[in-house]
N, CA, C and O atoms as CSV, one atom per row, in Angstrom:
chain,resi,resn,atom,element,x,y,z
A,1,UNK,N,N,0.843,-1.192,0.000
A,1,UNK,CA,C,0.000,0.000,0.000
A,1,UNK,C,C,0.881,1.246,0.000
A,1,UNK,O,O,2.018,1.214,0.470
A,2,UNK,N,N,0.349,2.335,-0.528
A,2,UNK,CA,C,1.092,3.586,-0.629
A,2,UNK,C,C,1.329,4.188,0.753
A,2,UNK,O,O,0.507,4.059,1.660
A,3,UNK,N,N,2.470,4.844,0.883
A,3,UNK,CA,C,2.838,5.435,2.169
A,3,UNK,C,C,2.663,6.946,2.215
A,3,UNK,O,O,2.671,7.532,3.298
A,4,UNK,N,N,2.506,7.581,1.073
A,4,UNK,CA,C,2.434,9.039,1.028
A,4,UNK,C,C,1.040,9.503,0.634
A,4,UNK,O,O,0.304,8.818,-0.076
A,5,UNK,N,N,0.703,10.701,1.125
A,5,UNK,CA,C,-0.596,11.283,0.797
A,5,UNK,C,C,-0.739,11.456,-0.713
A,5,UNK,O,O,-1.793,11.183,-1.288
A,6,UNK,N,N,0.328,11.909,-1.335
A,6,UNK,CA,C,0.276,12.165,-2.780
A,6,UNK,C,C,0.073,10.859,-3.562
A,6,UNK,O,O,-0.608,10.845,-4.587
A,7,UNK,N,N,0.665,9.774,-3.074
A,7,UNK,CA,C,0.504,8.486,-3.746
A,7,UNK,C,C,-0.932,7.988,-3.600
A,7,UNK,O,O,-1.487,7.409,-4.534
A,8,UNK,N,N,-1.523,8.206,-2.456
A,8,UNK,CA,C,-2.918,7.819,-2.245
A,8,UNK,C,C,-3.843,8.611,-3.156
A,8,UNK,O,O,-4.791,8.072,-3.725
A,9,UNK,N,N,-3.546,9.917,-3.284
A,9,UNK,CA,C,-4.355,10.762,-4.168
A,9,UNK,C,C,-4.208,10.304,-5.623
A,9,UNK,O,O,-5.189,10.250,-6.364
A,10,UNK,N,N,-2.982,9.976,-6.023
A,10,UNK,CA,C,-2.732,9.516,-7.382
A,10,UNK,C,C,-3.523,8.233,-7.673
A,10,UNK,O,O,-4.047,8.065,-8.774
A,11,UNK,N,N,-3.608,7.334,-6.695
A,11,UNK,CA,C,-4.377,6.095,-6.860
A,11,UNK,C,C,-5.852,6.424,-7.064
A,11,UNK,O,O,-6.506,5.856,-7.939
A,12,UNK,N,N,-6.373,7.343,-6.253
A,12,UNK,CA,C,-7.788,7.741,-6.399
A,12,UNK,C,C,-8.038,8.358,-7.763
A,12,UNK,O,O,-9.018,8.029,-8.432
A,13,UNK,N,N,-7.156,9.246,-8.172
A,13,UNK,CA,C,-7.332,9.926,-9.468
A,13,UNK,C,C,-7.278,8.945,-10.628
A,13,UNK,O,O,-8.109,8.998,-11.534
A,14,UNK,N,N,-6.301,8.052,-10.597
A,14,UNK,CA,C,-6.149,7.132,-11.715
A,14,UNK,C,C,-7.316,6.155,-11.779
A,14,UNK,O,O,-7.726,5.753,-12.868
A,15,UNK,N,N,-7.853,5.771,-10.630
A,15,UNK,CA,C,-9.011,4.874,-10.620
A,15,UNK,C,C,-10.236,5.571,-11.216
A,15,UNK,O,O,-10.995,4.977,-11.983
A,16,UNK,N,N,-10.411,6.838,-10.850
A,16,UNK,CA,C,-11.534,7.614,-11.374
A,16,UNK,C,C,-11.403,7.796,-12.889
A,16,UNK,O,O,-12.378,7.633,-13.623
A,17,UNK,N,N,-10.202,8.131,-13.352
A,17,UNK,CA,C,-9.967,8.313,-14.791
A,17,UNK,C,C,-10.178,7.015,-15.550
A,17,UNK,O,O,-10.732,7.013,-16.650
A,18,UNK,N,N,-9.736,5.910,-14.963
A,18,UNK,CA,C,-9.871,4.608,-15.609
A,18,UNK,C,C,-11.337,4.281,-15.852
A,18,UNK,O,O,-11.704,3.794,-16.921
A,19,UNK,N,N,-12.171,4.551,-14.855
A,19,UNK,CA,C,-13.602,4.288,-15.002
A,19,UNK,C,C,-14.221,5.163,-16.088
A,19,UNK,O,O,-15.027,4.691,-16.889
A,20,UNK,N,N,-13.839,6.444,-16.110
A,20,UNK,CA,C,-14.358,7.356,-17.135
A,20,UNK,C,C,-13.924,6.913,-18.526
A,20,UNK,O,O,-14.723,6.919,-19.463
A,21,UNK,N,N,-12.656,6.528,-18.658
A,21,UNK,CA,C,-12.138,6.083,-19.960
A,21,UNK,C,C,-12.847,4.823,-20.429
A,21,UNK,O,O,-13.200,4.707,-21.603
A,22,UNK,N,N,-13.059,3.871,-19.511
A,22,UNK,CA,C,-13.743,2.624,-19.868
A,22,UNK,C,C,-15.174,2.908,-20.314
A,22,UNK,O,O,-15.655,2.328,-21.287
A,23,UNK,N,N,-15.852,3.805,-19.594
A,23,UNK,CA,C,-17.231,4.153,-19.942
A,23,UNK,C,C,-17.296,4.770,-21.334
A,23,UNK,O,O,-18.122,4.376,-22.158
A,24,UNK,N,N,-16.418,5.743,-21.591
A,24,UNK,CA,C,-16.439,6.425,-22.885
A,24,UNK,C,C,-16.054,5.488,-24.026
A,24,UNK,O,O,-16.641,5.550,-25.107
A,25,UNK,N,N,-15.072,4.621,-23.791
A,25,UNK,CA,C,-14.657,3.680,-24.830
A,25,UNK,C,C,-15.774,2.687,-25.130
A,25,UNK,O,O,-16.021,2.366,-26.292
A,26,UNK,N,N,-16.442,2.206,-24.104
A,26,UNK,CA,C,-17.525,1.245,-24.284
A,26,UNK,C,C,-18.698,1.901,-25.023
A,26,UNK,O,O,-19.293,1.290,-25.910
A,27,UNK,N,N,-19.023,3.133,-24.659
A,27,UNK,CA,C,-20.100,3.862,-25.319
A,27,UNK,C,C,-19.785,4.049,-26.801
A,27,UNK,O,O,-20.657,3.892,-27.655
A,28,UNK,N,N,-18.542,4.384,-27.092
A,28,UNK,CA,C,-18.132,4.577,-28.480
A,28,UNK,C,C,-18.251,3.270,-29.264
A,28,UNK,O,O,-18.739,3.264,-30.394
A,29,UNK,N,N,-17.805,2.163,-28.665
A,29,UNK,CA,C,-17.912,0.867,-29.345
A,29,UNK,C,C,-19.368,0.522,-29.634
A,29,UNK,O,O,-19.680,-0.031,-30.689
A,30,UNK,N,N,-20.264,0.848,-28.697
A,30,UNK,CA,C,-21.687,0.587,-28.888
A,30,UNK,C,C,-22.218,1.394,-30.069
A,30,UNK,O,O,-22.981,0.877,-30.885
A,31,UNK,N,N,-21.815,2.663,-30.158
A,31,UNK,CA,C,-22.255,3.511,-31.268
A,31,UNK,C,C,-21.711,3.017,-32.594
A,31,UNK,O,O,-22.401,3.097,-33.611
A,32,UNK,N,N,-20.480,2.506,-32.604
A,32,UNK,CA,C,-19.893,1.967,-33.829
A,32,UNK,C,C,-20.710,0.772,-34.299
A,32,UNK,O,O,-21.012,0.654,-35.487
A,33,UNK,N,N,-21.071,-0.118,-33.373
A,33,UNK,CA,C,-21.886,-1.289,-33.716
A,33,UNK,C,C,-23.247,-0.855,-34.256
A,33,UNK,O,O,-23.762,-1.424,-35.218
A,34,UNK,N,N,-23.819,0.168,-33.612
A,34,UNK,CA,C,-25.115,0.688,-34.048
A,34,UNK,C,C,-25.014,1.232,-35.478
A,34,UNK,O,O,-25.900,1.001,-36.300
A,35,UNK,N,N,-23.934,1.949,-35.762
A,35,UNK,CA,C,-23.716,2.514,-37.093
A,35,UNK,C,C,-23.548,1.406,-38.132
A,35,UNK,O,O,-24.113,1.486,-39.223
A,36,UNK,N,N,-22.778,0.381,-37.799
A,36,UNK,CA,C,-22.544,-0.718,-38.738
A,36,UNK,C,C,-23.818,-1.507,-39.044
A,36,UNK,O,O,-23.948,-2.096,-40.117
A,37,UNK,N,N,-24.750,-1.514,-38.101
A,37,UNK,CA,C,-25.987,-2.273,-38.324
A,37,UNK,C,C,-27.062,-1.431,-39.012
A,37,UNK,O,O,-28.127,-1.947,-39.352
A,38,UNK,N,N,-26.792,-0.135,-39.220
A,38,UNK,CA,C,-27.748,0.747,-39.872
A,38,UNK,C,C,-27.709,0.558,-41.385
A,38,UNK,O,O,-26.640,0.426,-41.981
A,39,UNK,N,N,-28.905,0.545,-42.003
A,39,UNK,CA,C,-28.971,0.398,-43.453
A,39,UNK,C,C,-29.593,1.620,-44.122
A,39,UNK,O,O,-29.756,1.649,-45.342
A,40,UNK,N,N,-29.939,2.623,-43.326
A,40,UNK,CA,C,-30.519,3.866,-43.841
A,40,UNK,C,C,-29.404,4.902,-43.956
A,40,UNK,O,O,-28.733,5.204,-42.969
A,41,UNK,N,N,-29.203,5.447,-45.154
A,41,UNK,CA,C,-28.057,6.325,-45.388
A,41,UNK,C,C,-28.117,7.627,-44.579
A,41,UNK,O,O,-27.106,8.045,-44.015
A,42,UNK,N,N,-29.288,8.271,-44.516
A,42,UNK,CA,C,-29.382,9.546,-43.799
A,42,UNK,C,C,-29.119,9.352,-42.302
A,42,UNK,O,O,-28.438,10.160,-41.671
A,43,UNK,N,N,-29.664,8.280,-41.751
A,43,UNK,CA,C,-29.430,7.990,-40.331
A,43,UNK,C,C,-27.950,7.665,-40.092
A,43,UNK,O,O,-27.371,8.074,-39.085
A,44,UNK,N,N,-27.357,6.936,-41.017
A,44,UNK,CA,C,-25.947,6.558,-40.899
A,44,UNK,C,C,-25.041,7.788,-40.965
A,44,UNK,O,O,-24.034,7.859,-40.260
A,45,UNK,N,N,-25.395,8.746,-41.804
A,45,UNK,CA,C,-24.588,9.965,-41.913
A,45,UNK,C,C,-24.618,10.757,-40.613
A,45,UNK,O,O,-23.598,11.299,-40.188
A,46,UNK,N,N,-25.785,10.823,-39.982
A,46,UNK,CA,C,-25.893,11.518,-38.690
A,46,UNK,C,C,-25.076,10.786,-37.626
A,46,UNK,O,O,-24.358,11.407,-36.843
A,47,UNK,N,N,-25.195,9.469,-37.610
A,47,UNK,CA,C,-24.443,8.669,-36.638
A,47,UNK,C,C,-22.940,8.793,-36.863
A,47,UNK,O,O,-22.162,8.795,-35.908
A,48,UNK,N,N,-22.533,8.896,-38.131
A,48,UNK,CA,C,-21.111,9.003,-38.446
A,48,UNK,C,C,-20.502,10.253,-37.823
A,48,UNK,O,O,-19.382,10.217,-37.314
A,49,UNK,N,N,-21.242,11.360,-37.864
A,49,UNK,CA,C,-20.754,12.598,-37.247
A,49,UNK,C,C,-20.502,12.386,-35.753
A,49,UNK,O,O,-19.463,12.781,-35.222
A,50,UNK,N,N,-21.462,11.762,-35.094
A,50,UNK,CA,C,-21.361,11.521,-33.656
A,50,UNK,C,C,-20.193,10.593,-33.341
A,50,UNK,O,O,-19.388,10.869,-32.451
A,51,UNK,N,N,-20.112,9.499,-34.075
A,51,UNK,CA,C,-19.070,8.503,-33.822
A,51,UNK,C,C,-17.684,9.077,-34.102
A,51,UNK,O,O,-16.741,8.809,-33.358
A,52,UNK,N,N,-17.555,9.858,-35.158
A,52,UNK,CA,C,-16.269,10.475,-35.489
A,52,UNK,C,C,-15.810,11.387,-34.360
A,52,UNK,O,O,-14.640,11.386,-33.978
A,53,UNK,N,N,-16.732,12.148,-33.844
A,53,UNK,CA,C,-16.428,13.040,-32.731
A,53,UNK,C,C,-15.983,12.250,-31.511
A,53,UNK,O,O,-15.011,12.613,-30.847
A,54,UNK,N,N,-16.695,11.171,-31.217
A,54,UNK,CA,C,-16.353,10.341,-30.056
A,54,UNK,C,C,-14.961,9.729,-30.217
A,54,UNK,O,O,-14.170,9.712,-29.274
A,55,UNK,N,N,-14.671,9.229,-31.413
A,55,UNK,CA,C,-13.355,8.625,-31.665
A,55,UNK,C,C,-12.241,9.667,-31.524
A,55,UNK,O,O,-11.179,9.379,-30.971
A,56,UNK,N,N,-12.494,10.881,-32.030
A,56,UNK,CA,C,-11.499,11.945,-31.915
A,56,UNK,C,C,-11.218,12.281,-30.451
A,56,UNK,O,O,-10.070,12.496,-30.063
A,57,UNK,N,N,-12.275,12.322,-29.651
A,57,UNK,CA,C,-12.101,12.626,-28.224
A,57,UNK,C,C,-11.296,11.541,-27.518
A,57,UNK,O,O,-10.437,11.840,-26.689
A,58,UNK,N,N,-11.577,10.274,-27.850
A,58,UNK,CA,C,-10.826,9.174,-27.245
A,58,UNK,C,C,-9.358,9.235,-27.649
A,58,UNK,O,O,-8.474,8.980,-26.831
A,59,UNK,N,N,-9.100,9.571,-28.904
A,59,UNK,CA,C,-7.727,9.654,-29.378
A,59,UNK,C,C,-7.001,10.830,-28.724
A,59,UNK,O,O,-5.820,10.733,-28.392
A,60,UNK,N,N,-7.714,11.933,-28.545
A,60,UNK,CA,C,-7.123,13.118,-27.935
A,60,UNK,C,C,-6.681,12.839,-26.499
A,60,UNK,O,O,-5.662,13.353,-26.039
A,61,UNK,N,N,-7.466,12.017,-25.799
A,61,UNK,CA,C,-7.155,11.690,-24.407
A,61,UNK,C,C,-6.260,10.460,-24.284
A,61,UNK,O,O,-6.003,9.987,-23.177
A,62,UNK,N,N,-5.784,9.941,-25.416
A,62,UNK,CA,C,-4.918,8.757,-25.452
A,62,UNK,C,C,-5.579,7.516,-24.871
A,62,UNK,O,O,-4.895,6.639,-24.344
A,63,UNK,N,N,-6.892,7.436,-24.962
A,63,UNK,CA,C,-7.586,6.217,-24.559
A,63,UNK,C,C,-7.382,5.176,-25.650
A,63,UNK,O,O,-7.170,3.997,-25.366
A,64,UNK,N,N,-7.451,5.631,-26.919
A,64,UNK,CA,C,-7.092,4.780,-28.047
A,64,UNK,C,C,-6.035,5.529,-28.858
A,64,UNK,O,O,-5.912,6.750,-28.754
A,65,UNK,N,N,-5.288,4.803,-29.652
A,65,UNK,CA,C,-4.246,5.414,-30.465
A,65,UNK,C,C,-4.877,6.232,-31.589
A,65,UNK,O,O,-5.936,5.874,-32.104
A,66,UNK,N,N,-4.229,7.323,-31.965
A,66,UNK,CA,C,-4.802,8.209,-32.985
A,66,UNK,C,C,-4.934,7.513,-34.332
A,66,UNK,O,O,-5.855,7.807,-35.094
A,67,UNK,N,N,-4.021,6.592,-34.632
A,67,UNK,CA,C,-4.130,5.865,-35.900
A,67,UNK,C,C,-5.314,4.910,-35.889
A,67,UNK,O,O,-5.963,4.712,-36.916
A,68,UNK,N,N,-5.596,4.321,-34.738
A,68,UNK,CA,C,-6.755,3.431,-34.625
A,68,UNK,C,C,-8.031,4.233,-34.849
A,68,UNK,O,O,-8.947,3.776,-35.533
A,69,UNK,N,N,-8.086,5.425,-34.274
A,69,UNK,CA,C,-9.252,6.289,-34.466
A,69,UNK,C,C,-9.397,6.648,-35.944
A,69,UNK,O,O,-10.503,6.626,-36.486
A,70,UNK,N,N,-8.293,6.975,-36.588
A,70,UNK,CA,C,-8.323,7.345,-38.001
A,70,UNK,C,C,-8.772,6.164,-38.858
A,70,UNK,O,O,-9.566,6.332,-39.784
A,71,UNK,N,N,-8.263,4.967,-38.550
A,71,UNK,CA,C,-8.657,3.772,-39.304
A,71,UNK,C,C,-10.148,3.491,-39.146
A,71,UNK,O,O,-10.841,3.196,-40.119
A,72,UNK,N,N,-10.632,3.586,-37.911
A,72,UNK,CA,C,-12.055,3.340,-37.666
A,72,UNK,C,C,-12.924,4.346,-38.414
A,72,UNK,O,O,-13.917,3.972,-39.037
A,73,UNK,N,N,-12.547,5.626,-38.351
A,73,UNK,CA,C,-13.316,6.662,-39.038
A,73,UNK,C,C,-13.331,6.428,-40.540
A,73,UNK,O,O,-14.360,6.597,-41.193
A,74,UNK,N,N,-12.187,6.040,-41.081
A,74,UNK,CA,C,-12.081,5.791,-42.514
A,74,UNK,C,C,-12.986,4.636,-42.938
A,74,UNK,O,O,-13.722,4.743,-43.919
A,75,UNK,N,N,-12.926,3.536,-42.196
A,75,UNK,CA,C,-13.740,2.370,-42.533
A,75,UNK,C,C,-15.230,2.676,-42.408
A,75,UNK,O,O,-16.032,2.233,-43.231
A,76,UNK,N,N,-15.594,3.432,-41.379
A,76,UNK,CA,C,-17.004,3.775,-41.192
A,76,UNK,C,C,-17.498,4.701,-42.292
A,76,UNK,O,O,-18.621,4.556,-42.773
A,77,UNK,N,N,-16.651,5.663,-42.696
A,77,UNK,CA,C,-17.019,6.579,-43.775
A,77,UNK,C,C,-17.202,5.812,-45.080
A,77,UNK,O,O,-18.111,6.098,-45.859
A,78,UNK,N,N,-16.335,4.842,-45.306
A,78,UNK,CA,C,-16.448,3.988,-46.488
A,78,UNK,C,C,-17.776,3.236,-46.475
A,78,UNK,O,O,-18.466,3.129,-47.489
A,79,UNK,N,N,-18.106,2.723,-45.305
A,79,UNK,CA,C,-19.366,1.961,-45.161
A,79,UNK,C,C,-20.571,2.857,-45.444
A,79,UNK,O,O,-21.482,2.468,-46.176
A,80,UNK,N,N,-20.572,4.062,-44.860
A,80,UNK,CA,C,-21.690,4.992,-45.045
A,80,UNK,C,C,-21.825,5.384,-46.516
A,80,UNK,O,O,-22.938,5.487,-47.032
A,81,UNK,N,N,-20.701,5.602,-47.188
A,81,UNK,CA,C,-20.745,5.973,-48.604
A,81,UNK,C,C,-21.220,4.823,-49.486
A,81,UNK,O,O,-21.760,5.045,-50.570
A,82,UNK,N,N,-21.018,3.600,-49.019
A,82,UNK,CA,C,-21.449,2.459,-49.825
A,82,UNK,C,C,-22.960,2.211,-49.728
A,82,UNK,O,O,-23.527,1.482,-50.543
A,83,UNK,N,N,-23.605,2.818,-48.732
A,83,UNK,CA,C,-25.061,2.644,-48.587
A,83,UNK,C,C,-25.783,3.374,-49.718
A,83,UNK,O,O,-25.322,4.409,-50.199
A,84,UNK,N,N,-26.914,2.824,-50.131
A,84,UNK,CA,C,-27.642,3.485,-51.218
A,84,UNK,C,C,-28.898,4.154,-50.708
A,84,UNK,O,O,-29.635,4.759,-51.486
């Protein structure tokens, strides 16, 4: 166990951040699945905006790597454009 006040605070902070990161990452994955299962182009375009924003935020906070976010956005945009 930690011996210093600052170490105890760091443990509390990192635990809180970990929970927030897990929540946001899980929410984003759910939205990605929702987008992939959509077959309506207008609805998919709206969802793409939301999902792109979420991925950018995760990448900005280093929850996911920026290249992973870029790859996901690219694949999703390709999917949305392929819808008729």
